[in-house]
N, C-alpha and C positions, 0 to 999 in steps of 0.2 A: 220137338214141343214137349214140355213138362206136361205134368199130372195134376192138376188138382191141388194145388197151390205144393206139390212136397218137394223141399232143398233135393236137389240134386246133390251136392256136395257137404260138410261136416261145415261147421264154422268154428272159425277160432275160440271163440268161447266153448265149445264144446269138449275139444279138446283137450283147454287147456286146462275143463273141471274134472275130466277123462283122466290125466295126468299127476294132477295133488289126485284125484282118489284112488290116483294107482301107487300113491308115492308118500303120502301124510297116513304115519300112523293112529289110525282112529281109537287106538284099546281095545278093538276087538279078540277074539282067541285067548288064546294061554298065555300071548307077551301082557293083554292089558285084565287078565284074570286077575293078581293079586291089587293091581289098580283100581278094579273096581268093588273090590272087597276091603279095601279100606290096611290090609295089613302091613303094608311098608309108609313109610314115612313120603309127602306128599302125596297118596294115592287121595284119590277125590272122593274117596267116601269118606268120610271124617264124623258124621255121629252118630249112632244106631236107637232106631225107635225100641224103648223099652217092652209095646207091647206087642210088635209082631217080627222083630230084628232086622227091618229093612236102611238101607245106609240112604242117607243123605251129604251133601259140601258145603251145610250151613245153619246155622238156626234157622234161619226165612225158609227155605226148602223143606225143613222138618217140619215145620209149623205148618205150611201148606199141608202135607205129605195128612200131620195130624187131625187138620179141621173138616178135612176130605172124608180121612178113611178110621176115626176115631171122634167122632162128634159128639160121645156121649159123656167121654170118660175128659176132664179137665187137663188144657198142655202143661207141664210141669218140668221147665225146661232145667232143671238140678237133676231130674232121673233119667236124662239124657246119656249114652255112654259115649266118651271122648275117645276114640279107635285111637287117636293118634299120643295123647299121652302115658299109653298105657308100652307104647313100641320103643324100643330106642334108637336113635341117631342112627342112619345107617350109614354101615364104615365106607360103601364104594358108592363114589358121588361121578360117574360118569359114567353109569347108569343112565341108558333113554326110557325120557317117559314118554304114557302115550302120547298125544297130537304134536308133536316135535315131528318135523320133515325128517323121515328115514333117506333119499337119496336123495341127488341133485340129476341122473340119469336121463339125459332126454330122448 
């Protein structure tokens, strides 16, 4: 007898999700730090808020942040800092980016 609708075996969906979580680089830790900060081209953090220095990947996300965190100040798109424009192009193009599958080991 099984107890109270608890499955005895792992489902294929659950196993596939665990494999995906283990093998896909989500951009955490030291590997994704530069990507989160926006210090390299290709980093997800493109714009920086002039008031609190938080970063966002695009104008729309920055506007949502501004409306939520700085409602009394007017949103001025020209005052945003574009982190990608001040950084020279990367020399090494073969460097892995966060979010790209790291291994195909099964």
